[in-house]
TIVOTI-822346 format. One record per residue: residue in three letters; z, x negated, y of N, C-alpha, C in turn. Coordinates in pm, whole numbers, plus 32768, in hexadecimal, padded with zeros to 4 digits. Atoms other than C-alpha are relative to their C-alpha. Example, Ala and Ser with C-alpha at 12.3 -4.5 7.8 and 13.67 -1.06 7.14 Angstrom:
# TIVOTI-822346
{'ALA' {8000 7FA7 7F89} {830C 7B32 7E3E} {8000 7FA6 8078}}
{'SER' {7FFA 8052 7F89} {82CA 7AA9 7F96} {8049 804D 806D}}
***
This chain:
# TIVOTI-822346
{'MET' {800A 7FF8 7F6D} {9B1B 7BFB C896} {7F89 8058 8021}}
{'SER' {806B 7FA5 7FD9} {9A53 7D07 C93C} {7F9D 7FBB 8059}}
{'ARG' {806A 8037 7FAB} {9911 7CCA C9F6} {8029 7FFC 8094}}
{'PHE' {7FD7 7FFC 7F74} {99B0 7D27 CB43} {805A 7F8A 8025}}
{'LYS' {7FA8 8072 7FE6} {9AC3 7C1E CB29} {7FB2 7F7D 7FFC}}
{'LEU' {8051 807A 8009} {99BC 7B19 CACA} {7FB2 7FE9 8082}}
{'LEU' {8048 800E 7F80} {98F0 7B5A CC0A} {805C 7FD3 8070}}
{'ILE' {7F9F 8029 7F99} {9A28 7B3A CCE5} {8023 7F6E 7FF2}}
{'LEU' {7FDF 808C 8017} {9A7B 79EB CC44} {7F90 7FA3 802E}}
{'ILE' {8074 8054 7FD6} {991B 7960 CC80} {7FF3 7FFE 8098}}
{'PHE' {800C 7FF9 7F6D} {9914 79D7 CDEE} {806B 7FAD 8045}}
{'SER' {7F93 804E 7FC6} {9A69 7938 CE3D} {7FEA 7F6A 7FEF}}
{'PHE' {801B 808D 8017} {99E9 77EB CDB0} {7F98 7FC8 8062}}
{'PHE' {806A 802D 7FA7} {98AF 77D4 CE8B} {801D 8018 8095}}
{'LEU' {7FE2 7FE4 7F74} {9949 7858 CFD2} {802F 7F85 804D}}
{'PRO' {7FD8 8079 7FB5} {99FB 770D D03E} {7F8E 7FA0 8014}}
{'LEU' {8072 805A 7FEF} {98B7 7649 D004} {7FA6 802D 8071}}
{'SER' {8056 7FCE 7F94} {97F1 7728 D0F1} {803F 7FEA 8088}}
{'VAL' {7FBA 8017 7F81} {98F9 770D D206} {7FF8 7F6E 8028}}
{'GLN' {8007 8091 7FE6} {98FD 7590 D1E6} {7F74 7FD8 802E}}
{'ALA' {808A 801F 7FD7} {977D 7585 D202} {7FE8 802B 8090}}
{'LYS' {800F 7FD2 7F76} {978B 7650 D343} {8043 7FA1 8061}}
{'GLU' {7FBB 805D 7FA9} {9889 755F D3D9} {7FB3 7F80 8010}}
{'GLU' {8050 807B 7FF8} {97AB 7437 D384} {7F86 8014 8059}}
{'ILE' {8075 7FE5 7FAB} {9681 74DC D434} {8028 8007 8091}}
{'ILE' {7FD1 7FF4 7F75} {974B 7528 D56F} {802A 7F7B 8037}}
{'GLY' {7FCD 8081 7FD2} {97DD 73CA D57E} {7F9C 7FAD 804C}}
{'PRO' {8060 8055 7FB8} {969E 7308 D5E4} {7FDE 8032 808A}}
{'LYS' {801D 7FCD 7F7A} {9665 73F1 D710} {8063 7FC8 8065}}
{'THR' {7F9C 803A 7FA5} {97A9 7379 D7AA} {7FE5 7F6D 8017}}
{'ASP' {801E 808D 7FF1} {9743 7210 D76C} {7F8D 7FEB 8060}}
{'PHE' {8070 800D 7FA3} {95F5 7242 D827} {802E 8015 8090}}
{'ALA' {7FCE 7FE6 7F78} {96AE 72CD D957} {804B 7F87 8034}}
{'ASP' {7FB5 8075 7FD5} {9797 71A1 D963} {7FA2 7F8C 801F}}
{'THR' {805F 806E 7FE9} {9670 70AD D94B} {7FB7 800F 8084}}
{'SER' {8045 7FE9 7F80} {95BC 714E DA74} {805A 7FE1 8075}}
{'GLU' {7FA3 801F 7F94} {96F3 7133 DB4C} {8010 7F6A 8012}}
{'VAL' {7FF2 8091 7FF8} {9715 6FC1 DAFB} {7F84 7FC2 8040}}
{'SER' {807B 8037 7FC7} {95A5 6F7E DB4F} {7FF8 801D 8096}}
{'VAL' {8001 7FE0 7F71} {95C6 7032 DCA2} {805F 7FA6 804C}}
{'ASN' {7FA0 8057 7FBD} {96FB 6F6E DCFE} {7FCE 7F71 8006}}
{'GLN' {8033 8088 8004} {9652 6E29 DC98} {7F90 7FEE 8067}}
{'SER' {806C 8009 7F9C} {951F 6E73 DD74} {8039 7FFD 808D}}
{'GLU' {7FC2 8004 7F7C} {95FF 6EB9 DEA2} {803C 7F78 801C}}
{'THR' {7FC8 8086 7FED} {96B0 6D6C DE6D} {7F93 7F9A 801D}}
{'ASP' {806E 805D 7FE8} {9561 6CB4 DE60} {7FCD 800B 808F}}
{'LEU' {802E 7FEF 7F77} {94F6 6D49 DFB0} {8061 7FC3 8065}}
{'GLU' {7F9E 8038 7FA5} {9638 6CE0 E05A} {7FFE 7F68 8001}}
{'GLU' {7FFE 8091 8009} {9616 6B76 DFE2} {7F78 7FC2 801C}}
{'PHE' {8087 8034 7FE7} {94A6 6B53 E04F} {8002 7F94 806D}}
{'SER' {8007 806E 7FA0} {9458 6A0D E108} {7F70 7FD0 8009}}
{'ARG' {8089 802F 7FEC} {9310 698E E1A0} {7FF0 7F6B 7FE3}}
{'ASP' {8004 808F 8022} {9367 6823 E150} {7FB2 7FAF 8069}}
{'ILE' {8040 804B 7F94} {92F0 67A4 E2A5} {8049 7F7B 8012}}
{'GLU' {7FC4 8084 7FF6} {932D 662F E2B0} {7FD2 7FBC 8080}}
{'SER' {8021 804B 7F87} {9334 6551 E3E3} {803A 7F73 7FF4}}
{'VAL' {7FD3 808B 7FFE} {9357 63DD E41F} {8017 7FD8 8090}}
{'VAL' {7FE7 8033 7F7A} {93D5 631A E54B} {7F84 7FB4 802E}}
{'PHE' {807B 803D 7FCD} {92A2 62BF E618} {8020 7F8B 805D}}
{'VAL' {7FD5 806C 7FA7} {934E 61F1 E729} {8098 7FF3 7FF2}}
{'PRO' {7F70 800D 8018} {94A9 6169 E6CD} {804F 7FEE 8082}}
{'LYS' {7FA5 800F 7F8F} {95D3 6163 E7B5} {800C 7F6C 8028}}
{'GLY' {7FEA 8086 7FCC} {95FF 6032 E895} {7F82 7FB7 802D}}
{'GLN' {807B 8044 7FD7} {9491 5FE0 E8DB} {7FE3 8016 8095}}
{'TRP' {8032 7FF6 7F78} {9405 5F9A EA35} {7F6A 801D 7FFA}}
{'ILE' {808D 7FDD 7FF9} {92B5 6033 EA8E} {7FCD 7FDF 808C}}
{'ALA' {803D 8024 7F80} {91DF 5F9A EBA3} {7F6A 801D 7FF7}}
{'GLY' {808D 7FDA 8004} {9088 6024 EBF8} {7FBE 7FF3 8087}}
{'LEU' {804F 800F 7F86} {8F73 600D ECF9} {7F81 8053 7FF2}}
{'SER' {807B 7FB2 7FFA} {8E59 60F8 ED5C} {7FB9 7FDF 8083}}
{'VAL' {804F 8028 7F8B} {8D42 608E EE4A} {7F7C 804C 7FFE}}
{'SER' {8082 7FBE 7FF3} {8C14 614E EECA} {7FBC 7FD3 8081}}
{'TYR' {804D 802D 7F8B} {8AFE 60E7 EFB9} {7F75 803E 7FF8}}
{'SER' {8087 7FC9 7FFB} {89BA 618C F027} {7FC2 7FDE 8087}}
{'GLN' {8049 8022 7F87} {88AF 6135 F127} {7F74 803D 7FF7}}
{'SER' {8087 7FC7 7FFD} {8769 61DA F192} {7FC0 7FE5 8088}}
{'SER' {804E 8018 7F86} {8656 61A4 F293} {7F8A 8060 8002}}
{'GLN' {806B 7F9F 7FF2} {855A 62A5 F315} {7FA3 7FD7 8074}}
{'ASN' {8064 801A 7F99} {8419 627C F3DB} {7F9E 8076 8003}}
{'LYS' {8051 7F86 7FF0} {8375 63C0 F454} {8007 8058 7F82}}
{'TYR' {7FE8 7FB2 807A} {840B 6475 F32B} {8008 8094 8022}}
{'GLN' {7FFD 7F71 7FEC} {83E6 65EE F308} {804F 8042 7F90}}
{'PHE' {7FAE 7FB8 8061} {84DE 66D7 F25F} {8018 808C 8034}}
{'LEU' {7FF3 7F74 7FD9} {84C8 6852 F279} {7FD8 8011 8093}}
{'ILE' {8020 7FE9 7F73} {84DF 68A2 F3EF} {8010 7F82 8055}}
{'LEU' {7FF1 807F 7FB8} {8524 6736 F44E} {7F81 7FAD 7FEF}}
{'GLU' {807A 804E 8002} {83F7 6665 F4AB} {8010 7F82 8055}}
{'GLY' {8000 807C 7FB4} {83BE 6504 F525} {8086 7FB9 8005}}
{'ILE' {7F7C 8041 8003} {8513 6482 F4B6} {7FEF 7F6A 7FF0}}
{'SER' {8002 8093 8007} {853D 630F F4F8} {808C 7FCD 801A}}
{'GLY' {7F78 8033 7FEE} {8687 625E F4C5} {8035 7FBF 7F82}}
{'ASP' {7FBC 8042 8070} {8781 61B4 F3DD} {808A 803D 7FED}}
{'THR' {7F7A 7FCF 8021} {88BD 6227 F32D} {803D 7FAA 7F92}}
{'TYR' {7FB9 803F 8071} {89C5 618D F24C} {808D 8039 7FF9}}
{'SER' {7F76 7FD4 8016} {8B14 61EA F1B8} {8042 7FA3 7F9A}}
{'PHE' {7FB6 805D 8055} {8C23 611C F10E} {808C 8038 7FEA}}
{'LYS' {7F79 7FD1 8020} {8D66 6178 F05B} {803B 7FA8 7F93}}
{'ILE' {7FB8 8050 8062} {8E68 60AC EF9D} {808A 803F 7FE9}}
{'SER' {7F82 7FBD 8024} {8F9A 6132 EEE2} {804B 7FB1 7F96}}
{'PRO' {7FA9 8040 8064} {909B 604D EE3A} {8071 805F 7FD5}}
{'MET' {7F99 7FA8 8038} {91A1 60F2 ED5C} {8062 7FAF 7FAB}}
{'VAL' {7F97 803E 8051} {92EE 6083 ECC0} {8058 806F 7FC7}}
{'MET' {7FB0 7F99 8042} {93BA 614A EBC3} {8058 7FBE 7F96}}
{'PHE' {7FA4 8031 8066} {94E3 6114 EADA} {801D 8072 7F9F}}
{'VAL' {7FE9 7F9B 8068} {9514 61CE E990} {8096 800A 7FE7}}
{'VAL' {7F6F 7FEE 8008} {9679 6255 E9A2} {802A 803D 7F7C}}
{'ALA' {7FE6 7FC5 8083} {9662 630D E854} {7F7D 7FFD 7FB1}}
{'PRO' {807D 8001 804D} {9568 6314 E735} {7F9C 8066 8035}}
{'ASP' {806F 7FAD 7FCF} {941E 639A E7C2} {801E 8045 8084}}
{'LEU' {7FE1 7FC8 7F7D} {94B8 63E3 E917} {800D 7F8F 8065}}
{'GLY' {7FFF 806A 7F9B} {946F 6308 EA46} {8013 8037 808C}}
{'LEU' {7FEA 7FE1 7F72} {94DC 630F EBB4} {7FD0 7F8B 8053}}
{'GLY' {8032 806D 7FAC} {943B 624A ECCC} {7FC2 8033 807F}}
{'GLY' {803E 7FDF 7F81} {9367 624D EE04} {7F75 7FC3 800B}}
{'ARG' {8088 8031 7FE7} {9208 6213 EE89} {7FEA 7FFB 8098}}
{'PHE' {8027 800E 7F74} {9185 6196 EFD9} {7F68 7FFE 8008}}
{'SER' {8091 7FF7 7FF2} {9024 61E4 F050} {7FD7 7FE7 8090}}
{'TYR' {803C 8016 7F7D} {8F4E 6171 F170} {7F6C 8025 7FF8}}
{'ALA' {808B 7FD3 7FFE} {8E01 6216 F1C8} {7FC6 7FE9 808A}}
{'ARG' {8046 801C 7F82} {8D05 61B4 F2D3} {7F6E 802C 7FF2}}
{'SER' {808D 7FD6 8001} {8BB2 6249 F32B} {7FC4 7FEF 808B}}
{'LEU' {8049 8018 7F82} {8AAC 61FF F435} {7F77 8043 7FF6}}
{'THR' {8082 7FBE 7FF9} {897B 62CC F49B} {7FBE 7FE0 8086}}
{'LYS' {8050 801D 7F89} {886F 625D F590} {7F79 8047 7FF1}}
{'VAL' {807F 7FB9 8000} {874A 6344 F5DF} {7FBD 7FE9 8087}}
{'SER' {8045 801B 7F82} {8652 62CB F6E3} {7FB0 8077 8031}}
{'ASN' {804C 7F8A 7FD8} {8584 640B F6E0} {7FFD 8064 7F8E}}
{'ALA' {800B 7F94 8061} {8579 655E F62F} {7FDC 8080 8048}}
{'ASP' {802B 7F7F 7FC8} {84DB 66B2 F66E} {8026 8070 7FA0}}
{'ILE' {7FDF 7F88 804C} {8554 6806 F5FB} {7F97 8069 8021}}
{'VAL' {806F 7FA3 7FEA} {8429 68F0 F5D1} {801D 8080 7FB2}}
{'LEU' {7FE5 7F7F 803E} {847B 6A5F F58E} {7F7F 804E 7FE7}}
{'ASP' {8083 7FC2 8010} {831D 6AEB F5C4} {7F9E 7FBB 805E}}
{'ALA' {8068 8041 7FAF} {81DB 6A9D F680} {8024 7FFA 8094}}
{'GLU' {7FDE 7FFB 7F71} {8279 6AF4 F7D2} {808F 7FD7 801E}}
{'THR' {7F73 8022 7FEC} {83E5 6A90 F7A0} {8020 7F7C 7FBC}}
{'ASP' {7FD8 8081 8037} {8452 6928 F774} {805F 7FBB 805F}}
{'TYR' {7F9E 804D 7FB4} {8566 6840 F7E8} {7FF5 7F6E 7FD4}}
{'SER' {8004 808F 8021} {857A 66C9 F7F6} {807B 7FBC 8038}}
{'PHE' {7F91 8052 7FCF} {8691 65CA F819} {7FE4 7F71 7FD9}}
{'ASP' {8017 808D 801C} {8698 6452 F821} {807F 7FAF 8019}}
{'HIS' {7F91 805D 7FF1} {8786 632D F816} {8086 803F 7FD9}}
{'LEU' {7F84 7FCA 8038} {8888 63D9 F73D} {804A 7F8E 7FBA}}
{'TYR' {7FAD 806A 803A} {89A7 62F1 F6DE} {8085 803F 7FD7}}
{'ARG' {7F82 7FC7 8033} {8ACB 635A F601} {8044 7F98 7FA7}}
{'LEU' {7FB0 805F 804C} {8BDD 6272 F57D} {8087 803F 7FE2}}
{'SER' {7F7F 7FC8 8028} {8D0D 62E4 F4B8} {8042 7FA7 7F98}}
{'HIS' {7FB3 8043 8069} {8E1F 6240 F3ED} {8083 8048 7FED}}
{'ASN' {7F8B 7FB2 8025} {8F40 62E2 F337} {8055 7FB4 7F9B}}
{'TYR' {7F9F 803D 805A} {9079 6274 F27D} {8048 8070 7FB5}}
{'TYR' {7FBC 7F9C 8052} {911F 6332 F160} {8069 7FBB 7FA8}}
{'GLY' {7F97 802C 805C} {9264 6302 F09F} {8025 8073 7FA2}}
{'SER' {7FE9 7F97 8063} {92AB 63C1 EF5D} {8073 7FDC 7FA3}}
{'LEU' {7F9C 800B 806A} {93D2 63F7 EE72} {7FC4 8040 7F83}}
{'LEU' {8042 7FD6 807B} {9364 641F ED07} {8064 8015 7F8F}}
{'MET' {7FBA 7FEC 807F} {93F5 64AB EBC5} {7F95 801C 7F98}}
{'ARG' {806C 7FF6 8063} {931A 647F EA93} {803B 800E 7F74}}
{'ASN' {7FD6 7FE9 808A} {9348 6504 E931} {7F89 7FE9 7FA4}}
{'TYR' {806B 8023 805E} {9279 6474 E811} {8013 804B 7F7D}}
{'PHE' {7FFA 7FD1 808A} {9224 6506 E6BD} {7F80 7FD3 7FB9}}
{'SER' {806D 803C 804B} {9147 6475 E5AE} {7FA9 806A 7FBE}}
{'VAL' {805B 7FAB 804C} {9020 650A E4F5} {8020 7FEC 7F6C}}
{'GLY' {7FD4 8010 808A} {90B5 6544 E39B} {8060 7F8B 7FF4}}
{'LYS' {7FAF 8076 8013} {9149 63FE E31E} {7FC2 7F83 803F}}
{'SER' {8045 8072 7FC4} {9060 6323 E3EC} {8053 7FC5 8071}}
{'LYS' {7FBD 8047 7F93} {90F8 621D E4D2} {7F9A 7FBD 805D}}
{'ARG' {8069 8037 7FAA} {8FAB 61C5 E574} {7FCA 806A 8062}}
{'PHE' {8031 7F94 7FAD} {8F35 6317 E5FB} {8072 8062 801B}}
{'GLY' {7F97 7FA2 7FDC} {901C 63FF E6B8} {7FE1 8047 8082}}
{'PHE' {800B 7FB4 7F84} {9044 64F6 E7D3} {807F 7FED 8051}}
{'PHE' {7F89 8001 7FAB} {9130 64FD E8FA} {7FF4 806E 8068}}
{'ASN' {7FFA 7F9B 7F97} {919D 65FB E9FA} {8050 7FC4 8073}}
{'GLU' {7FC3 8043 7F8E} {91ED 6574 EB55} {801E 8063 806F}}
{'VAL' {7FD6 7FAE 7F8F} {92B1 662C EC61} {800B 7FA6 807B}}
{'GLN' {800A 8053 7F89} {9273 65A8 EDC2} {803B 8046 8079}}
{'LEU' {7FD3 7FD5 7F7C} {9324 65CB EF0F} {7FCF 7F97 8063}}
{'GLN' {8046 8060 7FAB} {924E 6529 F01D} {8013 8022 8093}}
{'LEU' {7FF8 7FF7 7F6E} {9289 64EC F190} {7F9E 7F9B 803A}}
{'GLY' {8063 805B 7FC7} {9180 6454 F26D} {7FE2 8020 8091}}
{'GLY' {8029 7FEF 7F76} {90EC 642D F3C3} {7F98 7F99 8026}}
{'GLY' {8066 805E 7FD3} {8FE2 637B F488} {7FC8 8029 8086}}
{'GLN' {803F 7FE4 7F80} {8EFC 6383 F5B1} {7F68 7FF7 7FF3}}
{'THR' {8091 7FF9 8001} {8D8F 63C8 F5FF} {7FCC 7FF6 808F}}
{'LYS' {8042 800F 7F80} {8CAE 6362 F71E} {7F72 8032 7FF4}}
{'LEU' {8085 7FC4 8004} {8B72 6429 F76A} {7FC3 7FFD 808C}}
{'THR' {8048 8006 7F81} {8A75 63E6 F880} {7F6E 8024 7FEB}}
{'THR' {808F 7FE2 8000} {8917 6462 F8D2} {7FC7 7FE1 808B}}
{'GLY' {8042 801C 7F81} {8819 6402 F9E0} {801B 7F73 8031}}
{'VAL' {7FF0 8082 7FBF} {8803 62D1 FABE} {8002 8013 8098}}
{'GLY' {8000 7FFD 7F6D} {8839 6281 FC2E} {804F 8075 8036}}
{'THR' {7FBC 7F8D 7FC2} {888E 63B0 FD03} {800E 8076 7FA2}}
{'ASP' {7FF9 7F93 8061} {8856 6494 FBD7} {8064 7FE4 7F90}}
{'LEU' {7FA1 8022 8068} {8961 63E8 FB09} {8075 8063 7FFF}}
{'THR' {7F8E 7FA7 8013} {8A67 64D8 FA81} {803D 7FE3 7F78}}
{'GLY' {7FBF 8020 807E} {8B66 64B3 F96E} {808A 803C 7FF6}}
{'SER' {7F7A 7FCC 801A} {8CB1 6514 F8D7} {804A 7FA1 7FA4}}
{'TYR' {7FA7 8053 8051} {8DD8 6467 F834} {8060 805E 7FB8}}
{'GLU' {7FAF 7FA6 8051} {8E96 650F F717} {806A 7FB3 7FB2}}
{'ARG' {7F96 8030 8059} {8FDE 64D0 F665} {8022 8071 7FA1}}
{'ASN' {7FE9 7F98 8064} {9029 6588 F522} {8077 7FDE 7FA7}}
{'PHE' {7F93 800B 8061} {9147 65C4 F431} {7FE0 805D 7F8C}}
{'SER' {801F 7FAF 8075} {9123 6646 F2CC} {8072 7FFB 7F9A}}
{'LEU' {7F9E 7FF1 806C} {9207 66BF F1B5} {7FB9 803F 7F8A}}
{'ASN' {8043 7FCE 8077} {9193 66F6 F052} {8060 7FFC 7F89}}
{'VAL' {7FB6 7FF7 807D} {9245 676A EF16} {7F9C 802A 7F96}}
{'GLY' {806B 7FE3 805F} {9164 675E EDE8} {8021 7FDC 7F72}}
{'LEU' {7FF9 801A 808F} {9137 6751 EC73} {7F7C 7FC2 7FD6}}
{'ALA' {8079 804A 8024} {903F 6652 EBE7} {8007 7FD3 7F6F}}
{'PRO' {8006 802E 808B} {9008 6644 EA6D} {7F94 7F95 7FEF}}
{'GLY' {8060 806B 8014} {8F48 6520 E9DD} {7FFE 7FCF 7F71}}
{'VAL' {8013 803D 8083} {8EDD 644F E8B4} {801B 7F6B 800C}}
{'CYS' {7FE0 808F 8004} {8F5C 62F4 E859} {7FCA 7FC5 7F7E}}
{'VAL' {803B 8044 8073} {8E9D 6208 E771} {8029 7F6D 8006}}
{'PHE' {7FD4 808B 8004} {8F3D 60BC E710} {7F8E 7FA7 7FCF}}
{'LEU' {8064 8063 8026} {8E43 5F9E E70D} {803E 7F8D 7FB2}}
{'SER' {7FB3 8065 8049} {8F4E 5EAC E690} {8092 802E 8002}}
{'ASN' {7F73 7FDB 8001} {90C7 5EA8 E663} {803C 800C 808C}}
{'TYR' {7FC5 8005 7F7A} {90FE 5E73 E7D8} {7FA6 803A 806D}}
{'SER' {805B 7FC9 7F9A} {8FD0 5F0C E88F} {7FC3 8082 7FD0}}
{'ALA' {8035 7F7C 8022} {8F46 606C E89D} {7FA5 8031 8070}}
{'LEU' {8059 7FBC 7FA1} {8E35 6134 E946} {8033 808E 8013}}
{'GLU' {7FCA 7F7C 7FE2} {8EAE 6271 E9F5} {7F9D 8050 8054}}
{'VAL' {8054 7FA2 7FB6} {8DEE 639F EA73} {8054 807E 8018}}
{'ASN' {7FB6 7F85 7FE3} {8E9D 64BE EB26} {7FB7 8050 806A}}
{'ILE' {8044 7FA3 7FA6} {8E31 65EB EBEF} {8066 8062 8038}}
{'GLY' {7FA7 7F9F 7FC1} {8EE8 66C7 ECEA} {7FDD 808E 7FD4}}
{'LEU' {8019 7F7A 8035} {8F11 6824 EC5A} {8049 806B 804F}}
{'LEU' {7FAF 7F9C 7FBD} {9029 68DF ED06} {8045 7FBD 8076}}
{'GLY' {7FC1 8041 7F8E} {90AA 689B EE63} {8013 805B 8078}}
{'PHE' {7FE9 7FC0 7F7F} {912E 690B EFB4} {7FED 7F96 806B}}
{'ASN' {8020 8060 7F97} {90AC 6863 F0EF} {8023 803A 8089}}
{'TYR' {7FE4 7FDC 7F74} {911F 6867 F258} {7FCE 7F8E 8059}}
{'ASN' {8036 8062 7FA3} {906A 67B5 F374} {8019 802D 808F}}
{'ALA' {7FEA 7FE8 7F72} {90C5 679C F4E5} {7FB7 7F93 804F}}
{'THR' {8052 805D 7FB3} {8FD8 66FC F5E2} {8011 801A 8095}}
{'LYS' {7FFA 7FF9 7F6D} {8FFF 66B1 F755} {7F89 7FB1 8036}}
{'ALA' {8079 803E 7FC9} {8EBF 6665 F815} {8007 7FFB 8098}}
{'ILE' {8008 8012 7F6E} {8E8F 65DF F977} {7F6E 7FE2 8021}}
{'LYS' {808D 800F 7FDF} {8D2D 660A FA03} {7FF1 7FCA 808D}}
{'ASP' {801C 8040 7F80} {8CB4 6528 FB1D} {8080 7FDC 804B}}
{'GLN' {7F7E 8025 7FC9} {8E22 64C8 FB54} {8037 8068 8061}}
{'ILE' {7FD3 7F94 7FA6} {8E58 6618 FC01} {8030 8079 7FB0}}
{'TYR' {7FE4 7F82 8046} {8E4F 6742 FB15} {8047 7FE3 7F7C}}
{'VAL' {7FAF 8011 8078} {8F54 6760 FA03} {7FF6 807F 7FAB}}
{'SER' {8008 7F8E 805C} {8F2D 6841 F8D2} {8049 7FDF 7F7F}}
{'HIS' {7FB8 800F 807F} {8FE3 687A F789} {7FBB 8054 7F95}}
{'ARG' {803B 7FB8 8071} {8F65 68E3 F633} {805A 7FF0 7F87}}
{'ASN' {7FAD 7FFF 8078} {9038 6943 F504} {7FB7 804D 7F91}}
{'SER' {803E 7FBD 8072} {8FBE 69A4 F3AB} {8059 7FF5 7F85}}
{'LYS' {7FB5 7FFB 807E} {905F 6A08 F261} {7FA2 8033 7F94}}
{'SER' {8054 7FD4 806F} {8FBD 6A33 F10F} {8048 7FE8 7F7C}}
{'ALA' {7FCD 800F 8088} {901A 6A60 EFA2} {7F8D 801C 7FA1}}
{'ASN' {8070 7FEF 805B} {8F32 6A44 EE7A} {802D 7FE8 7F71}}
{'PHE' {7FF1 8018 808F} {8F25 6A54 ED01} {7F73 7FFB 7FC7}}
{'ARG' {8089 8013 802E} {8DCD 69CE ECAF} {7FE4 7F6C 7FEF}}
{'ILE' {8028 808B 8015} {8D20 6890 EC3F} {7FAB 7FD4 8076}}
{'ASN' {8048 8038 7F8E} {8CB1 67C6 ED6C} {7FBD 7F7E 7FD3}}
{'LEU' {8048 8076 8030} {8BA1 66D2 ED01} {800A 7F8B 8060}}
{'PHE' {7FF5 806D 7F9F} {8BD0 660C EE43} {8086 7FB9 7FFA}}
{'SER' {7F7D 803F 800C} {8D38 65BD EDE4} {800F 7FAE 7F80}}
{'ILE' {7FFA 8051 807A} {8CE1 6507 ECA0} {801A 7F6E 8026}}
{'SER' {7FDA 808A 7FE2} {8D81 63AE ECA2} {7FFC 7FAB 7F81}}
{'PHE' {8004 8061 806E} {8D39 6283 EBBF} {8053 7F86 8028}}
{'GLY' {7FAE 8075 7FE2} {8E28 615E EBA7} {8024 7FB3 7F84}}
{'VAL' {7FD1 8057 806B} {8EB0 6043 EAD6} {8096 7FED 8011}}
{'ALA' {7F6F 800F 7FFC} {9023 602D EA7D} {802A 7F96 7F9C}}
{'PHE' {7FC8 8068 8056} {90F1 5F13 E9E6} {808E 8029 7FDB}}
{'TYR' {7F7E 7FD8 8036} {921D 5F63 E907} {804A 7F82 7FD4}}
{'LEU' {7FB9 807E 8016} {9316 5E45 E911} {808B 8018 7FC7}}
***
């Protein structure tokens, strides 16, 4: 056998092995591409199934009756008291308000009910001076003002607990309130006596969130504050039983009113 035929025989023997090695090197590249596609699809599936795992418990069960009461009272007395431009104030004042409430829980953490309120205030000032500067001052005496008002409200309250706690929780109360009352105002004595009599009507739609803390299984302390509301007031005044005047006002607000904070005790039966 010649040398040329021997080289051809050796080359034909090693050629299939080199082709097979190339195929084995190319193969893993395709496997890496398939693995990346699987990982991308798996990450998209994980994002779609994401959950925050927010858990809630029933704070007030269905079928319970809620009865509450809120009472406030204040009284003050002044003797030659001075405040800014007011000097020599002498008199007495007091105010009183009571608000019973009844509600029924028609669904878990959802209650419907009503509230009745009565408010009364009295102001007596025997003497007071308004001093603007050294040459300008005004004085009035024997000021008497008495007012009492009645209010009726429809309530819808939604409760939710703090985490899994059944002792501490929040509530959101929607209120529709109608009310009215009268005011008597007089100044002076004898021939200088003058006064007016007023009758008023009010409409209020408001939102009052609050906090509820159970002291026992059947009693709780509640604190709520008026936050959002629309108010309408109409007043008719008759001065000295002769002159008639009217006053209307409308207002809307979205702010925290510190004077509307209410504390009360409620019983869950």
